[in-house]
C-alpha positions as CSV (number, residue, x, y, z in Angstrom):
1,M,107.7,-17.8,-92.4
2,A,104.0,-18.1,-92.9
3,P,102.4,-21.5,-92.6
4,E,101.2,-21.5,-96.2
5,V,104.8,-21.0,-97.3
6,L,106.0,-23.9,-95.0
7,K,103.4,-26.1,-96.6
8,S,104.5,-25.1,-100.1
9,E,101.0,-23.9,-100.8
10,G,100.4,-21.0,-103.1
11,Y,100.5,-17.7,-101.2
12,G,99.7,-14.1,-101.9
13,L,99.7,-10.7,-100.0
14,A,98.4,-12.4,-96.8
15,V,101.9,-13.7,-96.3
16,D,103.1,-10.1,-95.8
17,W,100.4,-9.5,-93.0
18,W,101.8,-12.6,-91.3
19,G,105.2,-11.1,-91.5
20,I,104.0,-7.8,-89.9
21,G,102.5,-9.9,-87.1
22,I,105.8,-11.7,-86.5
23,M,107.7,-8.3,-86.5
24,L,105.2,-6.6,-84.1
25,Y,105.4,-9.6,-81.8
26,E,109.2,-9.5,-81.8
27,M,109.3,-5.8,-81.3
28,L,107.1,-6.1,-78.2
29,V,108.5,-9.3,-76.7
30,G,112.1,-9.6,-78.0
31,L,111.9,-12.9,-79.7
32,P,109.7,-14.2,-82.6
33,P,106.5,-15.9,-81.3
34,F,107.4,-19.5,-82.4
35,Y,111.1,-19.3,-81.8
36,D,113.1,-22.4,-81.3
37,Q,116.8,-23.0,-81.8
38,N,116.0,-26.1,-83.8
39,I,114.6,-24.9,-87.1
40,Q,112.5,-28.1,-87.7
41,A,110.9,-27.6,-84.2
42,M,110.2,-24.0,-85.0
43,Y,108.4,-24.9,-88.2
44,V,106.2,-27.3,-86.3
45,K,105.4,-24.5,-83.8
46,I,104.6,-22.2,-86.7
47,S,102.1,-24.7,-88.0
48,N,100.6,-26.0,-84.7
49,A,101.7,-24.2,-81.5
50,D,99.4,-21.8,-79.6
51,L,100.4,-18.2,-79.5
52,S,101.2,-17.0,-76.1
53,F,102.1,-13.6,-74.7
54,P,103.9,-12.3,-71.7
55,P,101.7,-10.2,-69.3
56,H,103.1,-6.8,-70.4
57,V,101.7,-7.1,-73.9
58,H,98.5,-4.9,-74.1
59,L,95.2,-6.4,-75.0
60,Y,95.0,-4.5,-78.3
61,A,98.5,-5.6,-79.3
62,R,97.6,-9.2,-78.5
63,D,94.5,-8.9,-80.6
64,I,96.1,-7.4,-83.7
65,I,99.1,-9.8,-83.6
66,T,96.7,-12.8,-83.1
67,R,94.7,-11.7,-86.1
68,F,97.9,-11.2,-88.2
69,L,99.1,-14.6,-87.2
70,D,95.8,-16.4,-88.2
71,R,97.0,-19.6,-89.8
72,D,94.2,-19.3,-92.4
73,P,95.4,-16.7,-95.0
74,K,91.8,-16.2,-96.1
75,T,90.7,-14.8,-92.7
76,R,94.0,-13.1,-91.7
77,L,93.8,-9.4,-90.8
78,G,94.7,-7.3,-93.8
79,V,93.4,-9.6,-96.5
80,N,90.5,-7.3,-97.1
81,G,92.7,-4.3,-97.4
82,V,94.7,-1.9,-95.3
83,Q,91.7,-0.1,-94.0
84,E,90.7,-3.0,-91.8
85,V,94.2,-2.9,-90.3
86,K,94.1,0.9,-89.8
87,Q,90.7,0.7,-88.1
88,H,92.0,-1.9,-85.5
89,L,91.9,-0.6,-81.9
90,F,95.7,-1.0,-81.8
91,F,95.9,2.1,-83.9
92,E,93.3,4.1,-82.0
93,G,94.2,7.7,-82.0
94,V,96.5,7.5,-85.1
95,D,95.7,10.4,-87.5
96,W,96.5,8.6,-90.8
97,D,95.9,11.8,-92.8
98,A,98.4,13.8,-90.7
99,M,100.9,10.9,-91.0
100,A,100.5,10.8,-94.8
101,K,101.2,14.6,-94.8
102,K,104.3,14.1,-92.6
103,Q,102.7,16.3,-89.9
104,V,103.1,13.7,-87.1
105,K,106.1,14.4,-84.8
106,P,107.9,11.4,-83.5
107,T,107.8,10.9,-79.7
108,W,111.5,10.2,-79.7
109,V,114.3,11.0,-82.3
110,P,117.6,9.3,-81.7
111,T,120.7,11.6,-81.7
112,K,123.5,11.1,-84.2
113,E,125.6,9.6,-81.5
114,E,122.9,7.1,-80.7
115,I,122.5,6.1,-84.3
116,E,126.2,5.8,-85.1
117,G,127.4,4.4,-81.8
118,L,126.6,1.7,-79.4
119,L,124.3,3.8,-77.1
120,L,121.1,2.0,-78.0
121,I,122.6,-1.5,-77.8
122,P,122.0,-3.2,-74.4
123,D,125.2,-3.9,-72.5
124,E,124.6,-7.7,-72.5
125,F,125.1,-7.7,-76.3
126,K,128.1,-5.4,-76.5
127,G,130.6,-8.1,-75.6
128,E,129.4,-10.7,-78.1
129,E,131.8,-11.9,-80.8
130,N,131.1,-10.7,-84.3
131,Y,130.8,-13.3,-87.0
132,D,129.9,-13.4,-90.7
133,S,126.5,-14.7,-91.8
134,D,126.3,-17.6,-94.3
135,C,124.8,-15.4,-97.0
136,E,126.7,-14.2,-99.9
137,E,127.6,-10.5,-100.1
138,W,125.5,-8.4,-102.5
139,E,127.2,-6.9,-105.5
140,E,126.8,-3.2,-105.5
141,D,124.5,-3.3,-108.6
142,D,123.1,-6.7,-108.1
143,N,120.5,-6.8,-105.4
144,D,117.0,-8.3,-105.1
145,F,115.3,-5.0,-105.6
146,G,116.9,-3.9,-108.9
147,C,118.1,-0.7,-107.3
148,S,121.5,0.7,-106.9
149,F,123.0,1.7,-103.6
150,D,123.4,5.4,-102.9
151,E,126.7,5.8,-101.1
152,K,126.0,9.5,-100.5
153,N,123.1,8.7,-98.3
154,W,125.0,6.1,-96.5
155,E,127.6,8.6,-95.5
156,E,125.0,11.1,-94.3
157,V,122.6,8.8,-92.5
158,P,124.0,5.4,-91.9
159,A,121.0,4.0,-90.1
160,Q,118.7,4.7,-93.0
161,R,120.8,3.3,-95.9
162,F,118.4,0.6,-96.7
163,V,115.3,2.9,-96.6
164,M,117.1,5.5,-98.7
165,N,117.9,2.8,-101.3
166,L,114.2,1.7,-101.4
167,R,113.1,5.4,-101.8
168,T,115.1,5.6,-105.0
169,C,113.3,2.5,-106.5
170,N,110.0,2.7,-108.3
171,K,109.0,-0.6,-106.8
172,F,109.0,1.0,-103.3
173,K,108.0,4.6,-104.0
174,D,105.2,4.4,-101.4
175,L,107.7,4.0,-98.6
176,D,108.4,7.8,-99.0
177,L,105.2,8.2,-97.0
178,F,107.0,7.2,-93.8
179,Y,110.3,9.0,-94.4
180,T,110.8,12.6,-93.3
181,E,113.8,14.8,-93.7
182,E,114.4,17.3,-90.9
């Protein structure tokens, strides 16, 4: 949650760039940057704690994350448009035109077995007990996006159910840019 949201200030698109910084940090490190089991303590960290990185995080990754997690939404990376994000050194070598034309081949594509099975889950998590979350289940036609679920796509590609739903919604039509069918 971005600091401006915690402070109940008005917020705009800059809050999404904060979220991208949080997600990128978590993907590279394994935990959110301001994580604490105590939610109130985590909120204090979001508002005040210094951002720190383990040694394996590359300088360019550190820089882009730090700029996404700027506590001032007016100076946060991305507030001046996506071009400033695309031009960051973290994305050096990315051919954005080729990506838009779906000409970029992924460096790794999981197999059907990896997607449907437990092959990509680290062993330390396989023995954990399952439990239900506290959130209410969505009704099939009553979700936050105003889009209906497409059970056909769920059957064919389980890992992409959510993305496939978004692709059928006008609100998220631009996501198609990142989805390719082989």
